BAKELO-51261 format. One record per residue (C-alpha): residue in one letter; x, y, z. Coordinates in steps of 0.02 Angstrom, whole numbers, padded with zeros to 5 digits. Example, Ala and Ser with C-alpha at 12.3 -4.5 7.8 and 13.67 -1.06 7.14 Angstrom:
REM BAKELO-51261
+--------+--------+--------+--------+
! residu !     c1 !     c2 !     c3 !
+--------+--------+--------+--------+
!      a !  00615 ! -00225 !  00390 !
!      s !  00684 ! -00053 !  00357 !
+--------+--------+--------+--------+
//
This chain:
REM BAKELO-51261
+--------+--------+--------+--------+
! residu !     c1 !     c2 !     c3 !
+--------+--------+--------+--------+
!      m !  00124 ! -00199 !  00536 !
!      q ! -00027 ! -00230 !  00411 !
!      g ! -00053 ! -00116 !  00281 !
!      g !  00035 ! -00055 !  00121 !
!      v !  00188 !  00035 !  00223 !
!      g !  00228 ! -00116 !  00345 !
!      a !  00210 ! -00239 !  00172 !
!      f !  00340 ! -00096 !  00064 !
!      t !  00457 ! -00099 !  00206 !
!      q !  00453 ! -00291 !  00234 !
!      e !  00483 ! -00322 !  00006 !
!      l !  00624 ! -00179 ! -00011 !
!      a !  00713 ! -00258 !  00148 !
!      k !  00726 ! -00413 !  00085 !
!      a !  00787 ! -00350 ! -00081 !
!      l !  00905 ! -00243 ! -00025 !
!      a !  00970 ! -00390 !  00093 !
!      e !  00969 ! -00488 ! -00070 !
!      q !  01059 ! -00375 ! -00140 !
!      g !  01220 ! -00372 ! -00024 !
!      h !  01143 ! -00224 !  00098 !
!      d !  01128 ! -00228 !  00285 !
!      i !  00964 ! -00181 !  00358 !
!      h !  00895 ! -00126 !  00526 !
!      i !  00723 ! -00097 !  00521 !
!      m !  00662 !  00008 !  00681 !
!      t !  00469 !  00010 !  00705 !
!      r !  00353 !  00031 !  00858 !
!      r !  00312 ! -00116 !  01008 !
!      g !  00226 ! -00253 !  00995 !
!      l !  00252 ! -00245 !  00779 !
!      v !  00342 ! -00468 !  00786 !
!      p !  00321 ! -00606 !  00698 !
!      p !  00215 ! -00710 !  00783 !
!      d !  00362 ! -00864 !  00782 !
!      l !  00481 ! -00768 !  00853 !
!      l !  00386 ! -00686 !  01007 !
!      d !  00469 ! -00839 !  01112 !
!      t !  00642 ! -00808 !  01070 !
!      k !  00762 ! -00797 !  01200 !
!      r !  00865 ! -00626 !  01177 !
!      k !  00926 ! -00483 !  01307 !
!      p !  00815 ! -00333 !  01344 !
!      g !  00849 ! -00221 !  01206 !
!      e !  00926 ! -00341 !  01080 !
!      p !  00859 ! -00353 !  00914 !
!      f !  00751 ! -00499 !  00831 !
!      h !  00836 ! -00572 !  00678 !
!      l !  00742 ! -00599 !  00538 !
!      p !  00802 ! -00701 !  00381 !
!      f !  00824 ! -00525 !  00297 !
!      a !  00844 ! -00369 !  00425 !
!      q !  00874 ! -00345 !  00605 !
!      l !  00702 ! -00307 !  00709 !
!      y !  00698 ! -00152 !  00831 !
!      p !  00509 ! -00143 !  00884 !
!      f !  00567 ! -00021 !  01036 !
!      i !  00466 !  00120 !  00991 !
!      n !  00319 !  00149 !  01126 !
!      r !  00222 !  00327 !  01043 !
!      w !  00316 !  00427 !  00916 !
!      r !  00350 !  00578 !  01040 !
!      w !  00518 !  00667 !  01051 !
!      p !  00607 !  00514 !  01156 !
!      s !  00600 !  00389 !  01025 !
!      i !  00671 !  00510 !  00891 !
!      t !  00801 !  00563 !  00995 !
!      r !  00826 !  00383 !  01015 !
!      i !  00819 !  00331 !  00834 !
!      a !  00958 !  00460 !  00824 !
!      d !  01071 !  00367 !  00947 !
!      w !  01027 !  00195 !  00856 !
!      a !  01128 !  00292 !  00723 !
!      l !  01261 !  00339 !  00786 !
!      r !  01293 !  00176 !  00879 !
!      h !  01265 !  00060 !  00727 !
!      e !  01373 !  00196 !  00624 !
!      f !  01212 !  00172 !  00473 !
!      e !  01267 !  00241 !  00315 !
!      v !  01082 !  00281 !  00277 !
!      v !  00928 !  00286 !  00377 !
!      n !  00787 !  00273 !  00274 !
!      i !  00616 !  00360 !  00354 !
!      q !  00452 !  00262 !  00283 !
!      y !  00315 !  00418 !  00291 !
!      q !  00147 !  00401 !  00300 !
!      p !  00069 !  00490 !  00421 !
!      a ! -00066 !  00391 !  00462 !
!      a !  00078 !  00229 !  00527 !
!      y !  00128 !  00356 !  00651 !
!      n ! -00068 !  00420 !  00718 !
!      m ! -00055 !  00572 !  00663 !
!      r ! -00067 !  00683 !  00821 !
!      s !  00126 !  00741 !  00827 !
!      v !  00252 !  00832 !  00730 !
!      a !  00405 !  00728 !  00818 !
!      i !  00444 !  00603 !  00657 !
!      n !  00412 !  00754 !  00540 !
!      l !  00571 !  00823 !  00655 !
!      l !  00677 !  00657 !  00623 !
!      p !  00763 !  00712 !  00474 !
!      w !  00843 !  00887 !  00556 !
!      r !  00885 !  00794 !  00732 !
!      l !  00980 !  00665 !  00576 !
!      k !  01075 !  00829 !  00523 !
!      g !  01290 !  00780 !  00520 !
!      v !  01230 !  00577 !  00618 !
!      t !  01194 !  00514 !  00447 !
!      t !  01127 !  00551 !  00280 !
!      n !  00930 !  00532 !  00285 !
!      v !  00800 !  00496 !  00161 !
!      v !  00616 !  00520 !  00190 !
!      t !  00519 !  00383 !  00088 !
!      f !  00345 !  00497 !  00068 !
!      h !  00213 !  00350 !  00039 !
!      d !  00079 !  00494 ! -00014 !
!      l !  00117 !  00696 !  00063 !
!      r ! -00058 !  00690 !  00170 !
!      v ! -00037 !  00809 !  00288 !
!      p ! -00047 !  00726 !  00487 !
!      y ! -00180 !  00789 !  00597 !
!      l ! -00084 !  00876 !  00748 !
!      f ! -00214 !  00944 !  00834 !
!      p ! -00375 !  01048 !  00801 !
!      k ! -00366 !  01170 !  00712 !
!      a ! -00182 !  01149 !  00676 !
!      g ! -00228 !  01226 !  00492 !
!      w ! -00068 !  01281 !  00402 !
!      l !  00071 !  01182 !  00533 !
!      r !  00001 !  01012 !  00459 !
!      q !  00077 !  01072 !  00270 !
!      t !  00237 !  01160 !  00358 !
!      a !  00285 !  00990 !  00465 !
!      v !  00256 !  00891 !  00280 !
!      t !  00369 !  01016 !  00188 !
!      f !  00492 !  01052 !  00339 !
!      m !  00528 !  00874 !  00348 !
!      a !  00569 !  00838 !  00138 !
!      r !  00687 !  01028 !  00168 !
!      q !  00770 !  00913 !  00309 !
!      a !  00797 !  00774 !  00229 !
!      s !  00969 !  00741 !  00120 !
!      g !  00851 !  00657 ! -00019 !
!      v !  00660 !  00618 ! -00064 !
!      i !  00595 !  00469 ! -00133 !
!      v !  00421 !  00491 ! -00198 !
!      t !  00298 !  00353 ! -00297 !
!      n !  00207 !  00428 ! -00412 !
!      v !  00223 !  00583 ! -00548 !
!      g !  00074 !  00698 ! -00448 !
!      d !  00188 !  00697 ! -00277 !
!      y !  00346 !  00710 ! -00389 !
!      q !  00274 !  00855 ! -00468 !
!      a !  00212 !  00942 ! -00298 !
!      l !  00359 !  00925 ! -00202 !
!      t !  00486 !  00997 ! -00315 !
!      a !  00403 !  01124 ! -00334 !
!      r !  00422 !  01187 ! -00145 !
!      v !  00578 !  01102 ! -00094 !
!      r !  00749 !  01102 ! -00165 !
!      t !  00811 !  00938 ! -00084 !
!      p !  00854 !  00795 ! -00196 !
!      v !  00681 !  00716 ! -00250 !
!      t !  00665 !  00538 ! -00351 !
!      q !  00509 !  00458 ! -00408 !
!      i !  00536 !  00270 ! -00382 !
!      p !  00351 !  00165 ! -00384 !
!      i !  00322 !  00035 ! -00258 !
!      g !  00299 ! -00143 ! -00310 !
!      s !  00171 ! -00254 ! -00281 !
!      n !  00134 ! -00293 ! -00068 !
!      i !  00110 ! -00456 ! -00112 !
!      q !  00219 ! -00587 ! -00207 !
!      a !  00133 ! -00673 ! -00349 !
!      r !  00131 ! -00859 ! -00346 !
!      p !  00063 ! -00994 ! -00486 !
!      v ! -00100 ! -01039 ! -00418 !
!      t ! -00187 ! -01224 ! -00473 !
!      p ! -00325 ! -01228 ! -00550 !
!      a ! -00385 ! -01313 ! -00407 !
!      e ! -00369 ! -01200 ! -00274 !
!      v ! -00454 ! -01088 ! -00400 !
!      t ! -00607 ! -01196 ! -00395 !
!      a ! -00571 ! -01215 ! -00199 !
!      v ! -00577 ! -01018 ! -00142 !
!      r ! -00747 ! -00998 ! -00264 !
!      r ! -00820 ! -01144 ! -00164 !
!      q ! -00760 ! -01086 ! -00013 !
!      f ! -00863 ! -00923 ! -00053 !
!      g ! -01027 ! -01011 ! -00090 !
!      l ! -01014 ! -00982 ! -00287 !
!      n ! -01103 ! -01076 ! -00424 !
!      a ! -01022 ! -01101 ! -00581 !
!      s ! -01110 ! -00953 ! -00654 !
!      d ! -01085 ! -00840 ! -00555 !
!      c ! -00957 ! -00686 ! -00558 !
!      l ! -00826 ! -00631 ! -00429 !
!      l ! -00786 ! -00444 ! -00417 !
!      g ! -00606 ! -00429 ! -00318 !
!      y ! -00572 ! -00259 ! -00186 !
!      f ! -00389 ! -00267 ! -00114 !
!      g ! -00338 ! -00179 !  00027 !
!      f ! -00415 ! -00094 !  00169 !
!      l ! -00547 ! -00003 !  00200 !
!      h ! -00520 !  00206 !  00189 !
!      e ! -00642 !  00322 !  00108 !
!      s ! -00512 !  00361 ! -00035 !
!      k ! -00518 !  00200 ! -00098 !
!      g ! -00687 !  00199 ! -00150 !
!      a ! -00764 !  00033 ! -00064 !
!      d ! -00936 !  00120 ! -00050 !
!      v ! -00939 !  00157 ! -00223 !
!      l ! -00898 ! -00026 ! -00291 !
!      l ! -01064 ! -00059 ! -00169 !
!      q ! -01172 !  00043 ! -00229 !
!      a ! -01136 ! -00015 ! -00411 !
!      l ! -01164 ! -00199 ! -00354 !
!      a ! -01316 ! -00162 ! -00283 !
!      t ! -01410 ! -00123 ! -00474 !
!      l ! -01294 ! -00255 ! -00544 !
!      p ! -01382 ! -00433 ! -00562 !
!      e ! -01401 ! -00572 ! -00453 !
!      h ! -01267 ! -00659 ! -00502 !
!      v ! -01119 ! -00539 ! -00482 !
!      h ! -01012 ! -00564 ! -00323 !
!      a ! -00908 ! -00453 ! -00233 !
!      l ! -00744 ! -00507 ! -00134 !
!      f ! -00669 ! -00404 ! -00007 !
!      i ! -00476 ! -00462 !  00019 !
!      g ! -00375 ! -00461 !  00163 !
!      g ! -00424 ! -00361 !  00317 !
!      r ! -00543 ! -00203 !  00355 !
!      t ! -00447 ! -00082 !  00457 !
!      g ! -00271 ! -00106 !  00467 !
!      s ! -00130 ! -00032 !  00584 !
!      s ! -00161 !  00127 !  00520 !
!      d ! -00265 !  00272 !  00535 !
!      e ! -00378 !  00102 !  00613 !
!      a ! -00515 !  00238 !  00708 !
!      n ! -00572 !  00314 !  00537 !
!      n ! -00574 !  00150 !  00420 !
!      q ! -00668 !  00055 !  00565 !
!      a ! -00820 !  00214 !  00557 !
!      f ! -00792 !  00179 !  00369 !
!      y ! -00834 !  00018 !  00396 !
!      e ! -00986 !  00027 !  00498 !
!      q ! -01067 !  00119 !  00337 !
!      l ! -01029 !  00000 !  00212 !
!      d ! -01120 ! -00149 !  00333 !
!      a ! -01262 ! -00038 !  00354 !
!      f ! -01293 ! -00017 !  00163 !
!      i ! -01247 ! -00202 !  00153 !
!      t ! -01373 ! -00220 !  00260 !
!      q ! -01504 ! -00105 !  00190 !
!      h ! -01485 ! -00163 !  00009 !
!      k ! -01490 ! -00348 !  00073 !
!      l ! -01315 ! -00395 ! -00017 !
!      s ! -01249 ! -00485 !  00136 !
!      n ! -01249 ! -00660 !  00015 !
!      r ! -01186 ! -00563 ! -00100 !
!      v ! -01024 ! -00468 ! -00011 !
!      h ! -00882 ! -00591 !  00033 !
!      w ! -00753 ! -00553 !  00150 !
!      t ! -00562 ! -00653 !  00166 !
!      g ! -00519 ! -00573 !  00328 !
!      f ! -00329 ! -00537 !  00345 !
!      v ! -00240 ! -00679 !  00248 !
!      s ! -00059 ! -00735 !  00216 !
!      d !  00015 ! -00673 !  00053 !
!      y !  00026 ! -00849 ! -00003 !
!      e ! -00158 ! -00847 !  00028 !
!      a ! -00208 ! -00683 ! -00052 !
!      s ! -00122 ! -00754 ! -00237 !
!      a ! -00235 ! -00888 ! -00214 !
!      v ! -00370 ! -00781 ! -00191 !
!      l ! -00314 ! -00640 ! -00303 !
!      t ! -00316 ! -00752 ! -00439 !
!      a ! -00482 ! -00829 ! -00410 !
!      v ! -00575 ! -00671 ! -00443 !
!      d ! -00649 ! -00622 ! -00627 !
!      l ! -00609 ! -00436 ! -00621 !
!      m ! -00522 ! -00329 ! -00483 !
!      v ! -00601 ! -00175 ! -00452 !
!      l ! -00526 ! -00063 ! -00364 !
!      p ! -00637 !  00126 ! -00368 !
!      y ! -00516 !  00259 ! -00285 !
!      r ! -00580 !  00420 ! -00279 !
!      d ! -00428 !  00510 ! -00302 !
!      g ! -00382 !  00411 ! -00465 !
!      a ! -00253 !  00259 ! -00504 !
!      s ! -00090 !  00260 ! -00433 !
!      l !  00074 !  00195 ! -00438 !
!      r !  00113 !  00250 ! -00248 !
!      r ! -00050 !  00090 ! -00221 !
!      g !  00018 ! -00082 ! -00188 !
!      t ! -00149 ! -00154 ! -00214 !
!      l ! -00166 ! -00089 ! -00384 !
!      m !  00035 ! -00150 ! -00411 !
!      a ! -00030 ! -00331 ! -00348 !
!      a ! -00198 ! -00328 ! -00463 !
!      l ! -00068 ! -00303 ! -00580 !
!      a !  00066 ! -00406 ! -00542 !
!      h ! -00061 ! -00561 ! -00510 !
!      g ! -00108 ! -00540 ! -00699 !
!      r ! -00277 ! -00473 ! -00666 !
!      a ! -00403 ! -00381 ! -00766 !
!      l ! -00405 ! -00220 ! -00686 !
!      l ! -00552 ! -00092 ! -00663 !
!      t ! -00506 !  00060 ! -00597 !
!      t ! -00510 !  00259 ! -00573 !
!      y ! -00427 !  00364 ! -00712 !
!      p ! -00248 !  00432 ! -00646 !
!      a ! -00258 !  00628 ! -00573 !
!      a ! -00091 !  00632 ! -00628 !
!      p ! -00003 !  00571 ! -00791 !
!      t !  00038 !  00403 ! -00756 !
!      p !  00081 !  00345 ! -00951 !
!      e !  00135 !  00161 ! -00887 !
!      l ! -00075 !  00139 ! -00863 !
!      i ! -00147 !  00139 ! -01032 !
!      h ! -00343 !  00140 ! -01077 !
!      g ! -00420 ! -00032 ! -01171 !
!      e ! -00226 ! -00112 ! -01155 !
!      n ! -00194 ! -00156 ! -00975 !
!      v ! -00314 ! -00058 ! -00867 !
!      w ! -00502 !  00002 ! -00885 !
!      f ! -00533 !  00153 ! -00826 !
!      v ! -00705 !  00247 ! -00772 !
!      q ! -00744 !  00432 ! -00677 !
!      p ! -00705 !  00411 ! -00476 !
!      d ! -00862 !  00429 ! -00377 !
!      d ! -00980 !  00366 ! -00505 !
!      p ! -01078 !  00199 ! -00453 !
!      a ! -01155 !  00206 ! -00614 !
!      g ! -01033 !  00196 ! -00738 !
!      l ! -00926 !  00083 ! -00647 !
!      a ! -01099 ! -00043 ! -00645 !
!      a ! -01082 ! -00009 ! -00818 !
!      a ! -00899 ! -00046 ! -00845 !
!      i ! -00931 ! -00206 ! -00738 !
!      q ! -01072 ! -00267 ! -00865 !
!      h ! -00967 ! -00229 ! -01004 !
!      l ! -00798 ! -00326 ! -00947 !
!      l ! -00896 ! -00461 ! -00886 !
!      a ! -00986 ! -00504 ! -01038 !
!      n ! -00809 ! -00480 ! -01141 !
!      a ! -00696 ! -00619 ! -01081 !
!      d ! -00570 ! -00583 ! -01244 !
!      l ! -00533 ! -00414 ! -01173 !
!      r ! -00540 ! -00464 ! -01000 !
!      h ! -00395 ! -00564 ! -01067 !
!      r ! -00288 ! -00469 ! -01173 !
!      l ! -00287 ! -00328 ! -01000 !
!      s ! -00241 ! -00465 ! -00907 !
!      q ! -00093 ! -00524 ! -01001 !
!      q ! -00039 ! -00339 ! -01022 !
!      a ! -00052 ! -00300 ! -00845 !
!      t !  00080 ! -00445 ! -00817 !
!      a !  00187 ! -00346 ! -00945 !
!      v !  00173 ! -00202 ! -00834 !
!      a !  00209 ! -00252 ! -00655 !
!      d !  00370 ! -00351 ! -00728 !
!      q !  00447 ! -00132 ! -00738 !
!      f !  00409 ! -00137 ! -00553 !
!      t !  00487 ! -00281 ! -00477 !
!      w !  00565 ! -00274 ! -00295 !
!      d !  00752 ! -00302 ! -00377 !
!      k !  00737 ! -00172 ! -00484 !
!      i !  00661 ! -00046 ! -00345 !
!      a !  00781 ! -00087 ! -00245 !
!      a !  00919 ! -00071 ! -00351 !
!      r !  00858 !  00096 ! -00405 !
!      t !  00843 !  00143 ! -00191 !
!      v !  01055 !  00116 ! -00177 !
!      a !  01083 !  00187 ! -00328 !
!      f !  00996 !  00354 ! -00246 !
!      f !  01074 !  00329 ! -00102 !
!      e !  01241 !  00324 ! -00169 !
!      h !  01217 !  00474 ! -00272 !
!      l !  01174 !  00568 ! -00103 !
!      r !  01331 !  00476 ! -00004 !
!      d !  01432 !  00548 ! -00173 !
+--------+--------+--------+--------+
//
């Protein structure tokens, strides 16, 4: 599954397996690694990954699927079922997944990891029911994991369920990248030695501010380029993401930016590491502010990139302006352009931000995240 939820689930599953736990993953139909598509297996049998058993058997996230998951949990006697919840990943049009913790009561310990607290769409004029669906899900769970302090404060004010905050890690594993690989990446996009390359990582969603970056780019000198890393729409909320991309494409054409805006398309983790290392400055102008729930931000830190992003909406003491990150106000193309020029002109500052970014990322390695997750599971089962 392309996107943050899929990457998170994979990396957490790998880390849990390395620590000796037995992992099973239920997901929607068709989400199978290409190299396993021809695997001989009986109907209903899982696909065997190196770190988990994969069950891509859910057709639509409706009530029959919820019953199937409860039966699955009973059959395998799972000690914990951990629901990775982000409404767009479930098409945002059914309340069924929000009822799963209630369905699992008396079956097993169940924990909801809220990747964010966005509410599902459900149907026109659903109004209060959307927020109720999220709150009900949290109240019925044995425990809740959130990824940032803002969501922690919001949820603990609404529910008595045990809640813990565990930040996510990088959704791309950092690796050593050679100077030759960096040169090859920059040549691939036709850059000269004097060109400056801005990096944007992640799917195109209005909340992530890619349009603000393009507006800033349109005012910058011709030698400044932008590279959009990864797929454009992802597996979640594809319709809205596609509509947003079409707006960006129209802006690029209107302002004659085609020769300065580059796209990698979806790339493997191995390729993504090289591309991330090749940029001069990462620019992630989130409209809702920098947050430790953003796998794209964590990937920039893990790769030791100088990072320009927006002020967090809630206190995030791990990120310090001028020390390990550079902040600007959200939705401010002129301010973003000025900050880009300042950072591109100051190589020493970018180097310092880069070095300190790696130190921050070391707090959020997947082995540490997995250990904290297991500790919370064990606390709930005591």
